[in-house]
C-alpha positions in Angstrom: 1.4 -20.1 10.0 0.0 -17.1 11.8 -0.8 -14.0 9.7 -1.4 -10.7 11.5 -2.0 -7.2 10.0 -0.7 -4.3 12.2 -1.3 -0.6 12.1 2.1 0.9 11.5 1.3 4.0 13.7 0.9 1.6 16.7 4.3 -0.1 16.1 7.0 2.5 15.6 9.5 -0.1 16.7 9.0 -1.9 13.3 10.6 0.9 11.3 13.7 -1.1 10.3 11.5 -4.0 9.0 9.2 -1.5 7.3 12.1 0.2 5.6 13.5 -3.1 4.3 10.0 -3.8 2.7 9.7 -0.3 1.4 13.2 -0.6 -0.1 12.1 -3.8 -1.8 9.0 -2.1 -3.2 11.1 0.8 -4.5 13.7 -1.5 -6.1 10.9 -3.5 -7.8 9.7 -0.3 -9.4 13.3 0.7 -10.3 13.5 3.6 -7.9 16.1 4.2 -5.2 14.5 5.0 -1.8 16.5 7.7 -0.2 16.6 8.3 3.5 14.8 11.7 3.3 11.9 10.1 1.3 11.7 7.1 3.7 11.8 9.4 6.7 9.0 11.6 5.2 6.8 8.6 4.5 7.5 7.0 7.9 6.5 10.4 9.6 3.3 10.3 7.7 2.5 6.7 8.6 3.1 7.3 12.3 1.2 10.6 12.5 -2.4 9.7 13.2 -3.5 13.1 11.8 -1.9 12.5 8.4 -4.0 11.1 5.6 -1.6 8.3 4.6 -1.9 5.2 6.7 0.1 2.0 6.7 -0.2 -1.6 7.6 2.3 -4.3 8.0 1.6 -8.0 7.5 3.5 -10.3 9.9 3.8 -14.0 9.4 4.7 -15.8 12.6 5.8 -12.4 14.0 8.1 -11.5 11.0 7.0 -8.5 8.9 6.7 -9.7 5.3 4.4 -7.2 3.6 3.1 -3.6 3.6 0.2 -1.5 2.4 0.0 2.3 2.3 -3.4 3.8 1.7 -5.5 6.9 2.1 -8.8 8.6 1.7 -9.5 10.2 -1.7 -12.5 12.3 -2.6 -14.6 10.9 -5.4 -16.0 14.1 -6.8 -18.2 12.6 -9.4 -20.1 10.8 -6.7 -19.8 13.3 -3.8 -18.2 10.7 -1.6 -14.9 9.4 -0.3 -13.1 6.4 -1.6 -9.9 4.7 -0.8 -6.6 4.8 -2.7 -4.0 2.0 -2.2 -0.8 3.8 -2.9 1.7 1.0 -2.2 1.4 -2.8 -1.8 4.4 -5.0 -1.4 5.1 -8.6 -0.2 8.6 -9.9 0.2 9.5 -12.4 -2.6 9.9 -15.3 -0.1 6.3 -14.7 1.3 4.5 -14.5 -2.0 1.8 -17.0 -2.9 1.0 -17.3 0.8 -2.0 -15.1 0.9 -0.3 -12.0 2.3 -1.2 -9.7 -0.5 -4.8 -10.8 -0.5 -4.9 -10.3 3.3 -3.5 -6.8 3.0 -6.0 -5.9 0.3 -8.9 -7.4 2.2 -7.8 -5.5 5.4 -7.9 -2.2 3.4 -11.3 -3.2 2.2 -12.5 -3.7 5.7 -11.1 -0.3 6.7 -12.9 1.3 3.8 -16.1 -0.5 4.6 -15.9 0.9 8.1 -15.4 4.4 6.7 -18.2 4.2 4.2 -16.0 3.9 1.1 -17.7 2.1 -1.8 -14.5 2.0 -3.9 -10.8 1.4 -3.4 -8.5 2.1 -6.4 -4.9 1.4 -7.1 -2.5 1.3 -10.1 0.3 -1.2 -10.9 2.8 -1.6 -13.7 1.4 -3.2 -16.8 4.1 -5.8 -16.6 3.5 -6.7 -13.0 1.8 -9.9 -14.1 2.1 -11.9 -10.8 0.4 -9.1 -8.8 -2.2 -8.5 -11.6 -3.3 -12.2 -11.3 -4.2 -11.5 -7.7 -5.8 -8.1 -8.5 -7.9 -9.7 -11.3 -9.4 -12.1 -8.7 -10.3 -9.2 -6.3 -11.2 -6.2 -8.4 -12.2 -5.0 -11.8 -9.6 -3.6 -14.1 -10.8 -0.2 -15.4 -10.4 1.2 -18.8 -8.8 4.4 -17.5 -5.4 5.6 -18.6 -3.0 7.2 -16.1 -1.3 10.5 -16.9 1.4 12.3 -15.0 2.0 16.0 -15.4 5.4 17.3 -14.2 4.9 20.6 -12.3 8.5 21.4 -11.5 11.9 20.2 -10.5 11.9 17.3 -8.2 14.7 15.8 -6.2 
């Protein structure tokens, strides 16, 4: 098995495979990924000037996982940190080290950029992923709040 992590911006030809993975991620979280949302995120990921970046994990040349991440200011420390927005591994590729490899890749990107911290959230009932996350990171005691600002599509 050959595992490779690719920068999405360097491989726009992989959009259909990325879309299938992002659809899987959205379905897992009980959201429907619309074409306008997918197109907006894809535009971000392929624009080197946009803050959101993406990586695809390929096993033997087949895309099986994705990670979307970005820089986030950490105001209490006067520094930048990383935020892992989305992480998904196709069900048939789970338990093969793909999720760990994607997180470790983001860690290396962060290390190169001087980030001391990378954060992410997951659903409380995402037990399988949390098993991996508990091996790699410390669960915080923070609660997540979401304020609706206006009508959204």
